[in-house]
DRENDO-1510 file (C-alpha; in Angstrom, 1 decimal, always signed):
<recs>
REC; n; res; u; v; w
REC; 1; UNK; -133.6; +171.8; +107.1 .
REC; 2; UNK; -132.9; +173.5; +103.7 .
REC; 3; UNK; -131.9; +172.0; +100.4 .
REC; 4; UNK; -131.2; +175.0; +99.2 .
REC; 5; UNK; -131.5; +178.8; +100.1 .
REC; 6; UNK; -132.8; +181.5; +97.2 .
REC; 7; UNK; -130.9; +184.7; +98.1 .
REC; 8; UNK; -133.1; +186.8; +96.1 .
REC; 9; UNK; -136.7; +187.3; +96.8 .
REC; 10; UNK; -138.9; +186.1; +94.0 .
REC; 11; UNK; -141.5; +188.7; +92.9 .
REC; 12; UNK; -144.5; +186.2; +92.9 .
REC; 13; UNK; -147.2; +189.0; +93.7 .
REC; 14; UNK; -146.0; +190.8; +90.7 .
REC; 15; UNK; -147.8; +188.2; +88.5 .
REC; 16; UNK; -150.8; +187.2; +90.8 .
REC; 17; UNK; -153.3; +189.0; +88.8 .
REC; 18; UNK; -152.4; +187.2; +85.5 .
REC; 19; UNK; -151.9; +183.6; +87.4 .
REC; 20; UNK; -155.1; +184.2; +89.5 .
REC; 21; UNK; -157.0; +185.1; +86.5 .
REC; 22; UNK; -156.1; +181.8; +84.7 .
REC; 23; UNK; -156.8; +180.1; +87.9 .
REC; 24; UNK; -160.3; +181.7; +87.8 .
REC; 25; UNK; -161.1; +180.5; +84.5 .
REC; 26; UNK; -159.7; +176.8; +85.4 .
REC; 27; UNK; -162.4; +176.9; +88.3 .
REC; 28; UNK; -165.2; +178.2; +86.1 .
REC; 29; UNK; -164.3; +175.3; +83.5 .
REC; 30; UNK; -164.3; +172.5; +86.3 .
REC; 31; UNK; -167.5; +174.0; +87.5 .
REC; 32; UNK; -169.3; +174.0; +84.4 .
REC; 33; UNK; -167.9; +170.2; +83.6 .
REC; 34; UNK; -169.0; +169.2; +87.0 .
REC; 35; UNK; -172.7; +170.8; +86.0 .
REC; 36; UNK; -172.4; +169.3; +82.5 .
REC; 37; UNK; -171.2; +165.9; +82.8 .
REC; 38; UNK; -171.5; +165.2; +86.4 .
REC; 39; UNK; -169.7; +162.7; +88.5 .
REC; 40; UNK; -169.1; +159.1; +87.4 .
REC; 41; UNK; -170.0; +157.2; +90.7 .
REC; 42; UNK; -168.8; +154.0; +91.9 .
REC; 43; UNK; -171.2; +151.5; +92.8 .
REC; 44; UNK; -170.4; +152.4; +96.3 .
REC; 45; UNK; -172.9; +155.8; +96.0 .
REC; 46; UNK; -175.0; +154.2; +93.1 .
REC; 47; UNK; -175.6; +150.7; +94.1 .
REC; 48; UNK; -174.7; +147.1; +92.9 .
REC; 49; UNK; -173.7; +143.9; +93.8 .
REC; 50; UNK; -170.7; +143.0; +95.9 .
REC; 51; UNK; -169.3; +139.5; +95.7 .
REC; 52; UNK; -166.6; +137.9; +97.7 .
REC; 53; UNK; -164.2; +134.7; +96.4 .
REC; 54; UNK; -161.4; +133.0; +97.4 .
REC; 55; UNK; -158.7; +130.9; +95.3 .
REC; 56; UNK; -156.4; +128.2; +96.3 .
REC; 57; UNK; -153.4; +130.2; +95.0 .
REC; 58; UNK; -152.8; +133.9; +94.4 .
REC; 59; UNK; -155.4; +135.5; +92.4 .
REC; 60; UNK; -154.9; +136.5; +88.8 .
REC; 61; UNK; -157.0; +139.9; +89.0 .
REC; 62; UNK; -156.1; +140.7; +85.6 .
REC; 63; UNK; -157.6; +137.8; +84.1 .
REC; 64; UNK; -160.5; +138.1; +86.6 .
REC; 65; UNK; -160.9; +141.5; +85.1 .
REC; 66; UNK; -160.9; +140.5; +81.7 .
REC; 67; UNK; -163.3; +137.7; +82.1 .
REC; 68; UNK; -166.0; +139.7; +84.1 .
REC; 69; UNK; -165.9; +142.9; +81.5 .
REC; 70; UNK; -166.7; +140.1; +78.9 .
REC; 71; UNK; -170.2; +140.0; +80.5 .
REC; 72; UNK; -170.8; +143.6; +79.7 .
REC; 73; UNK; -169.8; +145.0; +83.0 .
REC; 74; UNK; -167.4; +148.2; +82.3 .
REC; 75; UNK; -167.4; +149.6; +85.7 .
REC; 76; UNK; -166.4; +146.9; +87.8 .
REC; 77; UNK; -164.2; +147.3; +91.0 .
REC; 78; UNK; -161.9; +144.0; +91.7 .
REC; 79; UNK; -159.3; +144.0; +94.0 .
REC; 80; UNK; -157.6; +141.8; +96.9 .
REC; 81; UNK; -159.0; +141.8; +100.6 .
REC; 82; UNK; -157.4; +140.1; +103.4 .
REC; 83; UNK; -155.0; +138.0; +101.5 .
REC; 84; UNK; -153.7; +137.7; +98.0 .
REC; 85; UNK; -156.1; +134.6; +97.3 .
REC; 86; UNK; -159.1; +136.7; +98.5 .
REC; 87; UNK; -161.1; +138.4; +95.7 .
REC; 88; UNK; -163.8; +141.3; +96.2 .
REC; 89; UNK; -166.0; +141.8; +93.1 .
REC; 90; UNK; -168.1; +144.9; +92.9 .
REC; 91; UNK; -170.9; +144.8; +90.0 .
REC; 92; UNK; -172.7; +148.0; +89.0 .
REC; 93; UNK; -176.8; +147.8; +88.7 .
REC; 94; UNK; -177.6; +146.3; +85.3 .
REC; 95; UNK; -180.9; +145.9; +83.8 .
REC; 96; UNK; -182.0; +142.8; +81.3 .
REC; 97; UNK; -183.7; +143.5; +77.8 .
REC; 98; UNK; -187.0; +144.5; +79.3 .
REC; 99; UNK; -185.6; +147.2; +81.6 .
REC; 100; UNK; -185.7; +145.1; +84.7 .
REC; 101; UNK; -183.1; +145.0; +87.4 .
REC; 102; UNK; -180.7; +141.9; +87.3 .
REC; 103; UNK; -180.8; +140.1; +90.7 .
REC; 104; UNK; -177.7; +139.7; +92.9 .
REC; 105; UNK; -178.2; +136.1; +92.5 .
REC; 106; UNK; -178.3; +136.2; +88.7 .
REC; 107; UNK; -175.2; +138.5; +88.4 .
REC; 108; UNK; -173.1; +136.1; +90.7 .
REC; 109; UNK; -174.2; +133.2; +88.9 .
REC; 110; UNK; -173.0; +135.0; +85.6 .
REC; 111; UNK; -169.5; +135.6; +87.2 .
REC; 112; UNK; -168.9; +132.3; +88.8 .
REC; 113; UNK; -169.5; +130.7; +85.4 .
REC; 114; UNK; -166.9; +132.8; +83.4 .
REC; 115; UNK; -164.3; +132.3; +86.3 .
REC; 116; UNK; -164.9; +128.6; +85.9 .
REC; 117; UNK; -164.8; +126.9; +89.4 .
REC; 118; UNK; -164.1; +123.6; +88.0 .
REC; 119; UNK; -160.8; +124.8; +86.4 .
REC; 120; UNK; -159.8; +127.5; +88.7 .
REC; 121; UNK; -160.8; +126.1; +92.1 .
REC; 122; UNK; -162.3; +129.6; +93.0 .
REC; 123; UNK; -165.2; +129.5; +95.7 .
REC; 124; UNK; -167.9; +132.1; +96.2 .
REC; 125; UNK; -167.6; +133.1; +99.8 .
REC; 126; UNK; -170.4; +135.9; +99.8 .
REC; 127; UNK; -172.8; +137.8; +97.7 .
REC; 128; UNK; -174.2; +141.3; +99.0 .
REC; 129; UNK; -176.8; +143.4; +97.1 .
REC; 130; UNK; -176.1; +147.3; +98.1 .
REC; 131; UNK; -179.2; +149.2; +97.1 .
REC; 132; UNK; -179.2; +152.7; +95.6 .
REC; 133; UNK; -181.0; +154.2; +98.9 .
REC; 134; UNK; -177.4; +153.2; +100.7 .
REC; 135; UNK; -175.3; +154.8; +98.0 .
REC; 136; UNK; -177.3; +157.8; +98.1 .
REC; 137; UNK; -176.5; +157.9; +102.1 .
REC; 138; UNK; -172.9; +157.6; +101.7 .
REC; 139; UNK; -173.0; +160.3; +99.1 .
REC; 140; UNK; -174.7; +162.5; +101.6 .
REC; 141; UNK; -172.7; +161.3; +104.4 .
REC; 142; UNK; -169.6; +162.3; +102.4 .
REC; 143; UNK; -171.0; +165.8; +101.5 .
REC; 144; UNK; -171.7; +166.4; +105.4 .
REC; 145; UNK; -167.9; +165.4; +105.8 .
REC; 146; UNK; -166.4; +167.8; +103.3 .
REC; 147; UNK; -168.6; +170.5; +104.6 .
REC; 148; UNK; -167.7; +170.0; +108.3 .
REC; 149; UNK; -163.9; +169.8; +107.2 .
REC; 150; UNK; -164.3; +173.0; +105.6 .
REC; 151; UNK; -166.1; +174.6; +108.7 .
REC; 152; UNK; -163.0; +173.4; +110.6 .
REC; 153; UNK; -160.4; +175.1; +108.4 .
REC; 154; UNK; -162.5; +178.6; +108.7 .
REC; 155; UNK; -162.3; +178.2; +112.6 .
REC; 156; UNK; -158.8; +177.1; +112.9 .
REC; 157; UNK; -157.6; +179.7; +110.2 .
REC; 158; UNK; -159.9; +182.4; +111.9 .
REC; 159; UNK; -158.5; +181.5; +115.4 .
REC; 160; UNK; -154.6; +180.9; +114.2 .
REC; 161; UNK; -154.6; +184.3; +112.3 .
REC; 162; UNK; -157.5; +186.5; +111.4 .
REC; 163; UNK; -160.7; +186.5; +109.2 .
REC; 164; UNK; -158.8; +187.6; +105.9 .
REC; 165; UNK; -156.3; +184.9; +106.1 .
REC; 166; UNK; -159.3; +182.6; +106.9 .
REC; 167; UNK; -161.5; +183.7; +104.1 .
REC; 168; UNK; -158.3; +183.5; +101.7 .
REC; 169; UNK; -157.3; +180.1; +103.1 .
REC; 170; UNK; -160.7; +178.4; +102.5 .
REC; 171; UNK; -161.1; +180.1; +99.2 .
REC; 172; UNK; -157.7; +178.6; +98.1 .
REC; 173; UNK; -158.7; +175.2; +99.5 .
REC; 174; UNK; -162.5; +174.9; +97.9 .
REC; 175; UNK; -160.1; +176.1; +94.5 .
REC; 176; UNK; -158.4; +172.6; +95.1 .
REC; 177; UNK; -161.2; +170.7; +95.6 .
REC; 178; UNK; -163.4; +172.0; +93.0 .
REC; 179; UNK; -160.4; +171.8; +90.5 .
REC; 180; UNK; -160.2; +167.9; +91.6 .
REC; 181; UNK; -163.8; +167.2; +91.0 .
REC; 182; UNK; -163.7; +169.1; +87.5 .
REC; 183; UNK; -161.0; +166.7; +86.5 .
REC; 184; UNK; -163.0; +163.7; +87.2 .
REC; 185; UNK; -166.1; +165.3; +85.6 .
REC; 186; UNK; -164.2; +166.1; +82.2 .
REC; 187; UNK; -162.3; +162.9; +81.6 .
REC; 188; UNK; -165.3; +160.5; +83.2 .
REC; 189; UNK; -163.1; +159.2; +85.9 .
REC; 190; UNK; -164.6; +157.2; +88.5 .
REC; 191; UNK; -165.5; +158.8; +91.7 .
REC; 192; UNK; -165.5; +156.2; +94.7 .
REC; 193; UNK; -164.8; +156.6; +98.3 .
REC; 194; UNK; -161.4; +156.1; +98.1 .
REC; 195; UNK; -161.2; +159.1; +95.8 .
REC; 196; UNK; -163.5; +161.2; +98.5 .
REC; 197; UNK; -161.1; +160.2; +101.2 .
REC; 198; UNK; -158.3; +161.8; +99.0 .
REC; 199; UNK; -160.1; +164.8; +98.5 .
REC; 200; UNK; -160.5; +165.3; +102.2 .
REC; 201; UNK; -156.9; +164.5; +102.6 .
REC; 202; UNK; -155.8; +167.3; +99.8 .
REC; 203; UNK; -158.0; +169.5; +102.2 .
REC; 204; UNK; -155.8; +169.0; +105.2 .
REC; 205; UNK; -152.5; +168.9; +103.0 .
REC; 206; UNK; -153.5; +172.5; +101.1 .
REC; 207; UNK; -154.3; +173.9; +104.5 .
REC; 208; UNK; -151.0; +172.8; +105.9 .
REC; 209; UNK; -149.1; +174.9; +103.2 .
REC; 210; UNK; -151.3; +177.8; +103.5 .
REC; 211; UNK; -150.4; +177.9; +107.4 .
REC; 212; UNK; -146.8; +177.7; +106.7 .
REC; 213; UNK; -146.8; +180.5; +104.3 .
REC; 214; UNK; -149.5; +182.7; +106.6 .
REC; 215; UNK; -147.2; +182.0; +109.6 .
REC; 216; UNK; -144.2; +183.6; +107.6 .
REC; 217; UNK; -146.0; +186.2; +106.6 .
REC; 218; UNK; -146.9; +187.3; +110.1 .
REC; 219; UNK; -143.3; +186.6; +111.6 .
REC; 220; UNK; -142.1; +188.9; +108.7 .
REC; 221; UNK; -144.8; +191.4; +109.5 .
REC; 222; UNK; -142.8; +191.5; +113.1 .
REC; 223; UNK; -139.2; +191.9; +111.6 .
REC; 224; UNK; -139.3; +194.0; +108.8 .
REC; 225; UNK; -141.2; +197.4; +109.6 .
REC; 226; UNK; -140.4; +199.2; +106.8 .
REC; 227; UNK; -141.3; +196.2; +104.0 .
REC; 228; UNK; -144.4; +196.9; +102.3 .
REC; 229; UNK; -147.2; +193.9; +102.2 .
REC; 230; UNK; -146.1; +192.9; +98.5 .
REC; 231; UNK; -142.6; +192.5; +99.7 .
REC; 232; UNK; -143.4; +190.7; +102.9 .
REC; 233; UNK; -145.8; +188.2; +101.2 .
REC; 234; UNK; -142.9; +187.7; +98.2 .
REC; 235; UNK; -140.0; +187.1; +100.9 .
REC; 236; UNK; -142.5; +184.7; +103.0 .
REC; 237; UNK; -143.0; +182.3; +100.0 .
REC; 238; UNK; -139.3; +182.5; +98.7 .
REC; 239; UNK; -138.2; +181.4; +102.1 .
REC; 240; UNK; -140.5; +178.7; +102.5 .
REC; 241; UNK; -139.8; +177.3; +99.0 .
REC; 242; UNK; -136.9; +174.6; +100.1 .
REC; 243; UNK; -139.1; +173.4; +102.6 .
REC; 244; UNK; -142.3; +173.0; +100.0 .
REC; 245; UNK; -139.8; +170.8; +97.7 .
REC; 246; UNK; -138.7; +168.8; +100.6 .
REC; 247; UNK; -142.2; +168.1; +101.8 .
REC; 248; UNK; -144.3; +168.0; +98.7 .
REC; 249; UNK; -141.7; +166.3; +96.9 .
REC; 250; UNK; -141.3; +163.4; +99.3 .
REC; 251; UNK; -145.2; +163.2; +99.3 .
REC; 252; UNK; -145.7; +163.1; +95.6 .
REC; 253; UNK; -142.8; +160.2; +95.3 .
REC; 254; UNK; -145.0; +158.1; +97.5 .
REC; 255; UNK; -148.3; +159.0; +95.8 .
REC; 256; UNK; -146.5; +158.6; +92.4 .
REC; 257; UNK; -145.4; +154.9; +93.3 .
REC; 258; UNK; -148.8; +154.0; +94.2 .
REC; 259; UNK; -150.0; +155.4; +91.0 .
REC; 260; UNK; -147.7; +153.6; +89.2 .
REC; 261; UNK; -147.5; +150.5; +90.8 .
REC; 262; UNK; -150.6; +150.3; +93.4 .
REC; 263; UNK; -152.6; +148.8; +90.4 .
REC; 264; UNK; -156.3; +149.9; +89.6 .
REC; 265; UNK; -157.6; +149.7; +93.2 .
REC; 266; UNK; -155.4; +153.0; +94.0 .
REC; 267; UNK; -155.3; +154.5; +90.7 .
REC; 268; UNK; -157.8; +157.0; +91.3 .
REC; 269; UNK; -156.9; +157.5; +94.6 .
REC; 270; UNK; -153.5; +158.0; +93.7 .
REC; 271; UNK; -154.4; +160.1; +90.8 .
REC; 272; UNK; -156.6; +162.6; +92.8 .
REC; 273; UNK; -153.8; +163.2; +95.2 .
REC; 274; UNK; -151.5; +163.9; +92.6 .
REC; 275; UNK; -153.6; +166.6; +91.0 .
REC; 276; UNK; -154.7; +167.9; +94.8 .
REC; 277; UNK; -150.8; +168.2; +95.8 .
REC; 278; UNK; -150.0; +170.1; +92.7 .
REC; 279; UNK; -152.8; +172.5; +92.8 .
REC; 280; UNK; -152.3; +172.8; +96.5 .
REC; 281; UNK; -148.8; +174.4; +95.9 .
REC; 282; UNK; -150.3; +176.8; +93.5 .
REC; 283; UNK; -153.2; +178.1; +95.3 .
REC; 284; UNK; -151.2; +178.5; +98.5 .
REC; 285; UNK; -148.6; +180.7; +96.6 .
REC; 286; UNK; -150.8; +182.5; +93.9 .
REC; 287; UNK; -154.3; +182.1; +95.2 .
REC; 288; UNK; -154.4; +182.3; +99.2 .
REC; 289; UNK; -151.5; +184.8; +99.3 .
REC; 290; UNK; -152.6; +187.0; +96.8 .
REC; 291; UNK; -156.2; +187.1; +98.0 .
REC; 292; UNK; -154.6; +187.9; +101.7 .
REC; 293; UNK; -153.1; +190.7; +100.0 .
REC; 294; UNK; -156.1; +192.2; +98.2 .
REC; 295; UNK; -158.0; +192.0; +101.2 .
REC; 296; UNK; -155.5; +194.6; +102.7 .
REC; 297; UNK; -154.0; +192.5; +105.1 .
REC; 298; UNK; -151.9; +194.6; +107.2 .
REC; 299; UNK; -149.0; +194.5; +109.9 .
REC; 300; UNK; -151.7; +195.6; +112.4 .
REC; 301; UNK; -154.2; +192.8; +111.6 .
REC; 302; UNK; -151.4; +190.2; +112.6 .
REC; 303; UNK; -149.2; +191.5; +115.3 .
REC; 304; UNK; -151.8; +193.7; +117.2 .
REC; 305; UNK; -149.7; +193.4; +120.6 .
REC; 306; UNK; -146.3; +194.1; +119.2 .
REC; 307; UNK; -145.4; +197.6; +120.0 .
REC; 308; UNK; -142.0; +198.0; +119.5 .
REC; 309; UNK; -140.8; +196.2; +116.1 .
REC; 310; UNK; -137.3; +196.0; +115.2 .
REC; 311; UNK; -136.6; +199.1; +113.1 .
REC; 312; UNK; -133.2; +197.6; +112.1 .
REC; 313; UNK; -134.4; +194.3; +111.2 .
REC; 314; UNK; -134.7; +195.3; +107.4 .
REC; 315; UNK; -130.8; +196.2; +107.6 .
REC; 316; UNK; -129.8; +193.3; +109.4 .
REC; 317; UNK; -131.4; +190.7; +107.0 .
REC; 318; UNK; -129.0; +189.5; +104.1 .
REC; 319; UNK; -131.9; +188.6; +101.9 .
REC; 320; UNK; -133.4; +192.0; +102.0 .
REC; 321; UNK; -133.3; +194.5; +99.5 .
REC; 322; UNK; -132.3; +191.9; +96.8 .
REC; 323; UNK; -135.2; +191.7; +94.3 .
REC; 324; UNK; -135.2; +189.7; +90.9 .
</recs>
């Protein structure tokens, strides 16, 4: 299925050096902010108090957030769970004037006072303390998950294509991940488990786009014997633009709906996906494909068993020879 067809191959690789230089600078900036600012981790990683309360009617989340913030908790997570009447409140660790940690019981009592059970009918269902050790384990497990995904992608691309594409693909994917994290470090956005899930999703989403382009490059090497590598890559990217617009456009519409209408619970999850999708398109075209070209990918690397290519394919292709 195609929305449109571009008759002239767009010379993407002509500008690859400049665009990759910009990408490299952006990558270094993201690394700097990660090192200088660090990530603003949620209480899932740092520890805190988890409360579950229930209302007799639909819970007024915005009112609850405003009341809890008056207690000095700026980094709370307040969301529905199970039904619109049940609310989960996550409070970060907080110290008193003497520097001692405030207990979960004291935190929950203070929250229940501002929620005013007598008037609102709210009931406290459960209080649980999440220690820093548990948060550290979650952070380590999340890092392991990221590493395993990266290793899996490298192995997949190595078997599917060959090492040059595998290296180019994984550098492009890590480029996306680091830039997402750099945004969160620069703006001090909260990094939670849902954001980590978005980062892992972006890894898979980005590698899918790279594989589509790599597949078309391999197909072009079979079809067009007399085209050079740069022309092969330009043609592959140009011929997949319609597919990219359809798939990424559809996904981005859904993600934007979550970003705009999903509320605070889904905001940072959708924001990470939005950044990842946009940079995923960019990296697949200008990072992965360009790196494969600079690594010296050739027809022999991809179609070693094809001894009789179609010499006339170049002339049969209605799009060939039309260069912008």
